PLY file of the C-alpha trace (Angstrom):
ply
format ascii 1.0
element vertex 279
property float x
property float y
property float z
element edge 278
property int vertex1
property int vertex2
end_header
33.83 25.67 -25.18
32.90 22.87 -27.50
35.09 20.26 -26.08
33.83 16.88 -24.78
33.69 17.30 -21.31
36.50 15.16 -19.50
36.43 17.55 -16.14
38.34 16.97 -13.10
40.08 18.83 -10.53
42.82 21.16 -11.39
45.67 18.55 -10.16
44.55 15.51 -12.12
44.20 17.81 -15.49
46.73 16.30 -17.02
44.82 12.54 -17.55
42.00 14.67 -19.19
41.66 13.21 -23.25
40.83 16.23 -25.13
39.50 16.30 -28.49
39.79 19.71 -29.49
40.21 19.08 -33.05
36.98 17.41 -33.89
35.69 21.01 -33.50
38.13 22.59 -36.00
36.51 21.17 -38.82
33.91 22.55 -41.47
31.48 19.75 -40.91
30.16 17.46 -38.16
31.68 13.92 -40.00
34.96 14.09 -37.93
33.06 14.70 -34.49
30.66 11.47 -35.30
33.29 9.20 -36.34
35.71 10.15 -33.25
33.10 9.85 -30.85
31.19 6.73 -32.37
33.72 3.86 -30.93
33.82 6.18 -27.81
29.65 5.51 -27.40
29.58 9.23 -26.64
25.96 9.62 -26.00
24.69 12.70 -23.12
22.56 14.52 -25.75
20.89 11.60 -26.53
20.06 11.48 -22.47
19.54 15.35 -22.51
16.84 15.10 -25.75
13.73 14.65 -23.60
15.10 16.70 -20.57
15.68 19.83 -22.76
12.45 19.24 -24.83
10.38 19.43 -21.74
12.39 22.11 -20.21
12.06 24.19 -22.92
8.25 23.91 -23.72
7.83 24.44 -19.64
9.49 27.27 -20.05
7.85 28.57 -23.07
4.48 28.27 -21.94
5.35 30.88 -19.07
5.13 33.18 -21.54
2.11 32.57 -23.24
0.31 35.62 -24.38
3.64 37.45 -25.03
5.27 37.86 -28.73
7.89 35.28 -29.25
9.02 32.09 -27.78
11.92 32.48 -25.00
14.88 31.47 -27.08
16.88 28.48 -25.94
20.90 29.15 -25.35
23.14 25.98 -26.23
26.05 26.64 -24.39
29.30 25.06 -25.71
27.02 24.04 -28.99
29.39 22.79 -31.37
27.94 21.77 -34.23
24.36 22.10 -32.92
23.95 18.76 -31.70
21.83 19.40 -28.98
19.56 21.82 -31.51
19.28 19.06 -33.90
17.81 16.92 -31.04
15.60 19.62 -29.33
13.81 20.93 -32.70
13.95 17.97 -35.07
12.17 14.57 -35.46
16.09 12.46 -35.23
18.10 10.77 -32.91
21.60 10.85 -31.92
22.04 6.97 -33.21
20.63 8.29 -36.70
23.34 11.32 -36.67
25.81 8.71 -35.85
24.82 6.75 -38.81
24.10 9.50 -41.12
27.83 11.55 -40.65
29.89 8.39 -40.12
28.65 6.33 -43.19
30.58 5.18 -46.46
28.49 7.43 -48.50
28.30 10.46 -46.55
32.21 10.84 -46.73
32.54 10.86 -50.35
30.52 14.05 -50.07
32.26 17.56 -50.52
31.81 20.08 -47.28
29.12 21.97 -49.76
27.30 19.17 -50.95
26.68 17.87 -46.89
25.97 21.54 -45.70
23.08 21.26 -48.77
21.77 18.22 -47.91
21.62 18.76 -44.32
19.84 21.73 -45.00
17.09 20.16 -46.53
17.14 16.98 -44.00
16.74 19.36 -40.73
14.29 21.11 -42.62
12.02 18.33 -43.32
12.42 17.40 -39.86
11.48 20.27 -38.03
8.69 19.77 -35.11
5.87 21.94 -34.93
6.83 22.65 -31.27
10.34 24.02 -32.52
11.71 26.70 -30.58
14.56 29.39 -31.01
18.07 27.72 -30.66
21.06 30.69 -29.99
24.31 28.46 -29.91
27.32 29.93 -28.40
30.87 28.02 -28.57
34.48 29.32 -29.22
34.78 27.17 -32.12
33.58 29.54 -35.15
33.89 26.67 -37.95
31.29 23.87 -35.75
29.24 27.62 -34.88
29.04 28.06 -38.86
28.25 24.74 -39.90
24.87 24.68 -37.48
24.00 28.02 -38.36
24.27 27.23 -42.36
22.47 24.37 -41.96
19.66 25.95 -39.87
19.97 24.45 -36.78
20.61 27.76 -34.93
18.79 30.71 -34.97
22.21 32.66 -33.90
25.47 31.70 -33.21
27.93 33.61 -31.43
31.59 32.73 -30.58
32.20 35.09 -27.39
34.72 33.91 -24.89
33.17 34.85 -21.84
36.06 32.93 -19.62
37.82 36.11 -20.94
35.60 38.95 -21.87
32.15 40.36 -21.66
29.56 39.54 -24.43
29.99 41.67 -27.43
27.05 43.66 -29.01
25.46 41.19 -30.72
25.11 38.45 -27.96
24.08 40.98 -25.65
21.26 41.65 -27.75
20.29 38.38 -27.90
20.71 37.52 -24.14
17.14 39.96 -23.87
15.61 36.93 -25.66
17.11 33.91 -23.76
14.78 31.98 -21.14
16.74 28.72 -20.95
20.18 28.03 -21.23
21.30 24.21 -22.21
24.67 22.68 -21.36
26.32 19.16 -22.04
29.87 18.44 -22.34
31.43 21.80 -21.40
31.41 21.75 -17.73
35.14 21.29 -17.54
35.68 23.85 -19.95
33.56 27.07 -18.60
33.35 28.84 -15.07
30.86 30.61 -13.26
32.61 33.58 -15.26
30.25 32.48 -17.87
27.35 32.09 -16.29
27.77 35.41 -14.77
27.75 37.22 -18.13
24.80 35.43 -19.62
22.74 36.00 -16.64
23.57 39.65 -15.96
22.45 40.36 -19.56
19.42 38.22 -19.37
16.01 40.32 -19.85
13.57 37.51 -19.30
13.54 34.83 -16.36
16.15 32.45 -17.36
16.33 28.58 -16.72
19.24 26.42 -16.48
19.65 22.65 -17.49
23.02 21.05 -16.92
24.42 18.07 -17.57
28.13 18.15 -15.67
30.35 14.96 -15.19
30.87 14.01 -11.56
34.23 14.61 -11.95
33.69 18.14 -11.92
32.24 20.44 -9.07
29.32 22.25 -10.34
28.65 24.24 -6.88
30.78 27.47 -8.05
27.99 27.57 -10.68
25.32 26.66 -8.11
26.66 29.64 -5.85
26.46 32.12 -9.29
22.91 31.17 -10.27
21.85 31.74 -6.18
23.11 35.06 -6.54
21.01 35.60 -9.58
18.13 34.49 -7.85
18.07 30.92 -9.31
17.67 28.00 -7.10
19.17 24.68 -8.10
18.14 21.03 -7.63
20.19 17.68 -8.61
18.34 14.80 -10.11
19.62 12.36 -7.56
17.37 9.44 -9.19
20.13 8.39 -11.08
23.21 9.13 -13.37
23.94 9.71 -17.37
26.24 7.90 -19.46
28.56 9.91 -21.00
30.94 7.87 -22.85
33.63 5.01 -22.46
37.15 5.93 -20.92
39.61 6.56 -23.68
42.05 4.56 -21.79
42.86 2.95 -18.49
44.88 6.33 -17.36
41.62 8.69 -18.15
39.64 6.04 -15.92
41.90 5.97 -12.86
41.95 9.99 -13.09
38.01 9.79 -13.05
37.71 6.98 -10.47
40.39 9.77 -8.35
38.27 12.70 -9.40
34.89 11.48 -8.35
36.28 10.23 -4.70
38.02 13.83 -4.41
34.96 15.23 -4.96
32.90 13.18 -2.31
31.59 10.23 -4.69
31.81 6.99 -4.73
32.92 5.54 -8.59
31.65 1.59 -7.82
29.74 0.25 -10.42
30.18 3.24 -12.27
33.05 5.08 -13.48
35.12 2.01 -12.12
33.34 -0.05 -14.88
34.73 2.31 -17.67
32.08 5.26 -18.05
32.09 8.69 -17.16
28.88 9.59 -15.84
27.20 12.94 -15.83
24.58 14.35 -13.38
21.49 16.43 -14.22
21.07 20.00 -12.75
17.70 22.05 -13.44
17.90 26.01 -12.02
14.68 27.72 -11.94
14.27 31.16 -10.15
12.79 31.27 -6.31
9.14 31.22 -5.96
0 1
1 2
2 3
3 4
4 5
5 6
6 7
7 8
8 9
9 10
10 11
11 12
12 13
13 14
14 15
15 16
16 17
17 18
18 19
19 20
20 21
21 22
22 23
23 24
24 25
25 26
26 27
27 28
28 29
29 30
30 31
31 32
32 33
33 34
34 35
35 36
36 37
37 38
38 39
39 40
40 41
41 42
42 43
43 44
44 45
45 46
46 47
47 48
48 49
49 50
50 51
51 52
52 53
53 54
54 55
55 56
56 57
57 58
58 59
59 60
60 61
61 62
62 63
63 64
64 65
65 66
66 67
67 68
68 69
69 70
70 71
71 72
72 73
73 74
74 75
75 76
76 77
77 78
78 79
79 80
80 81
81 82
82 83
83 84
84 85
85 86
86 87
87 88
88 89
89 90
90 91
91 92
92 93
93 94
94 95
95 96
96 97
97 98
98 99
99 100
100 101
101 102
102 103
103 104
104 105
105 106
106 107
107 108
108 109
109 110
110 111
111 112
112 113
113 114
114 115
115 116
116 117
117 118
118 119
119 120
120 121
121 122
122 123
123 124
124 125
125 126
126 127
127 128
128 129
129 130
130 131
131 132
132 133
133 134
134 135
135 136
136 137
137 138
138 139
139 140
140 141
141 142
142 143
143 144
144 145
145 146
146 147
147 148
148 149
149 150
150 151
151 152
152 153
153 154
154 155
155 156
156 157
157 158
158 159
159 160
160 161
161 162
162 163
163 164
164 165
165 166
166 167
167 168
168 169
169 170
170 171
171 172
172 173
173 174
174 175
175 176
176 177
177 178
178 179
179 180
180 181
181 182
182 183
183 184
184 185
185 186
186 187
187 188
188 189
189 190
190 191
191 192
192 193
193 194
194 195
195 196
196 197
197 198
198 199
199 200
200 201
201 202
202 203
203 204
204 205
205 206
206 207
207 208
208 209
209 210
210 211
211 212
212 213
213 214
214 215
215 216
216 217
217 218
218 219
219 220
220 221
221 222
222 223
223 224
224 225
225 226
226 227
227 228
228 229
229 230
230 231
231 232
232 233
233 234
234 235
235 236
236 237
237 238
238 239
239 240
240 241
241 242
242 243
243 244
244 245
245 246
246 247
247 248
248 249
249 250
250 251
251 252
252 253
253 254
254 255
255 256
256 257
257 258
258 259
259 260
260 261
261 262
262 263
263 264
264 265
265 266
266 267
267 268
268 269
269 270
270 271
271 272
272 273
273 274
274 275
275 276
276 277
277 278
């Protein structure tokens, strides 16, 4: 689930660039080192959007005990949680984890320093964040440094939520997603929404190479109405090579989109979808 989203129709899947190995490390240095040259930036664009959605969703539960939790699907090392709940930017995170000094630290040393950093920069309006990802080392790190209140590695594409995740879903009020829509389907969202006990909103950034419509239909079946931000697209990252660029251009066209000025210019672009209960 943590894989950086490169998306696309099944027939073009062979052209996708994959980054599986950067999610199986004990800390996020390889993640940032690999993605920095590609200018991977969708968590930066999601930061203000998720903060606003979390605040609006929490306001609905005003007067009730405990804030509704955010569940970040495909959470990897807790990047979205860091940006949501802490006074830090994605640029600062890139600088931190790719610095020569950081490379000299052991994972134990880095964990201790990160735990201290995020505690110092915790925002007063922080909300509980749960993480879901099949990459156990990444989830473990996010838990160790205090970015996640709870972390889960259930693969909902293959099985139902386990007991721990099932209990946690009762607290979830907002589901967030960046960079995972190539690797999860409506099955994951069905499992999450079937287990929900509070009204759940969904805020998702989805590559233009991927059809989000099957998930939209699933959300609708659970009483959620989805809107698309048609005002803009959001830069995801540079292509790894010309083959991937051609793949993305074909994938966007296959879905009825126009890659002119976007994918044709060398970058993947995402769309933002918001799903909230029907009034």
